[in-house]
N, C-alpha and C positions, 0 to 999 in steps of 0.2 A: 463122618457125619451123615446122617440119614434124613432125607426129606420125603415124607410120605405123601402121596398123592391121593387126593380125595375121589377123583372121577376117573372114567375110563379114557377121557381125552386131556392131555397135558395142557391144552390150551384153553381149557374151561374147568380148571381145578384149583384147589388150595393146596399148597405144599406146607405141611406141618412138620415141626420138630417132634422127636421122639416123645416128649412129654405132652404132645397134642396142641401146643402153641402154633398158631398159624405165622408162617414166615413170609410166604409169597402167595399172591393170589393172581392167577391168569384168567382173564375173562375175553370172550371172543363171541360177541352177540351174533346171532344168526343173521345174515343179509344176503342177498343175492349178489349185490354189487357194493362195493365199498367196505368190505369187511375188514375189521381192525381188530387185532389182538392187543391186549393191554397187560403188562405184567407189573405189579405193584409189590413193593415190600412193605410188609406190615410192621409199624412201630408201636409196640405196647405202650400204653399209658395206664396209670392205675388211679383209682378213685377210692378213697377210704371212707366208709360210713360205719361209724360206731362199732369198732371191732371186726368188721368184715372188709375183705378187700375184693372189689370188683374190677375186671380188666375191661378196658376199652382199647380199640386199636385205631390208630391213624395210619394213613398209608402214603408212601412216596413212590412216584412213578419211577420204575427201573427202565422199562422199555415199551415201545409200542411198535407194532408191524401193520403196515398199511399194505394188505394184500392185493396184488394186481392180476388181472386175468392173463394179459399177454406180455407182461414185463416182470422184472425181479420186484419182489416186495421192497417198500421202503422201510427202513429201521431207524427209529429214534431211540437212542439209548443215552440216558443221562442228559436229556435236553439238547443232545447234538444228533443231527440227522446224518446218517451214513448209507451208502448203498450196501445192500446185502452181499453183493460181489466183493467189497472190500473187507467186510466183516468176516465172511465165510470164503475164503480163498480155496481154490480147487487143490492147491498145494498144502492146505492145512487151515485150521481155524483160527482166525486172528493170529496172534503171536504165539499162542500156547500149544494147541493141538489140534487134533482131527477126530471126528465122531467116526467110529468104525461100526458099519451097519450089517456087514455080511454074516456075522456069527449067529445072529438071532437075537443076541442080547446087545443092544448098544452100548459102546464103550467109548469114551473120550480118552484118548492117548496122545502124549506129547508127539510133536511131529518132528522127530529126530531120531538118530540111531537107537537111542535107549527104549523108545516107545513106552514110557512109563505111564502106568495107568493113573489117570486123573479122577474119572468118575464112570460109574457103571449104573444102568438102569436095571432094576428087578421087577419086570412087569407082573409077575405072579406073587410078589411079596416073598415071604420067607416062612416055612413051617417051623414051629417049635419043636424042640427035640423030643419032649415027653407028651406032648398033646398034638391033636389034630388041628389046633388052632393056627390059621395062616394070617399073616399080616397083609395090610394094604400094600399096593405096589409102591415101591420107592426108588428114589435117586440117591444113590451112595457116592458121596464125595470124600476121597481120599485124604487122609490127614496130610497137612502141608499146603492144601489147595483152598482152604476157607476164604482167602483173600480174594480169590476171583469167583466166589459163589455166584454173584449176580451174573457174570458173564456165562457161567456154566448152565444156570437155570434158562436164561435167555436162549442160548444155543440149543438146549435141550427141547424147549418148548417149540422152537423153530423147526428142528429136524424132524420132530414128532408129527408135526402139522404137514410137512412135505411128504413124509412117508405115508400118512393117511390119505393124502390127496392123489397120490400115485396109484 
């Protein structure tokens, strides 16, 4: 599964499916203090008008980060508030894996001996074989991990913001 990212900053972008449908929207309004990043899942709804179909989207809050200057950010995921320290542990990410940042291409891998690849970010997109056309940057989620897509997107947006701030 590929989620194409509309902007240069993951925390202020739309994540879209290969067909162009928006799946997630991350918004982080610019503020000096009290900055909050909100990640919403887009739920499509359709309206039919005399033979044509129009798509409208509603959204569900997936997560919200309240960024702090001198403390850890607060994370609200699925209406439950958790400390980022407990969601992102030094020995791993939640129960599933850990983002590996040292290779230049962020990868989420299981935090066990197998180190199975869960997701990978492609910051420069991908060039088509016979043309010079390059796709938008995308987050690739490996098959078998779609059940935790929300957590993958939330953790990706968070680590991208931390990397940008450093």
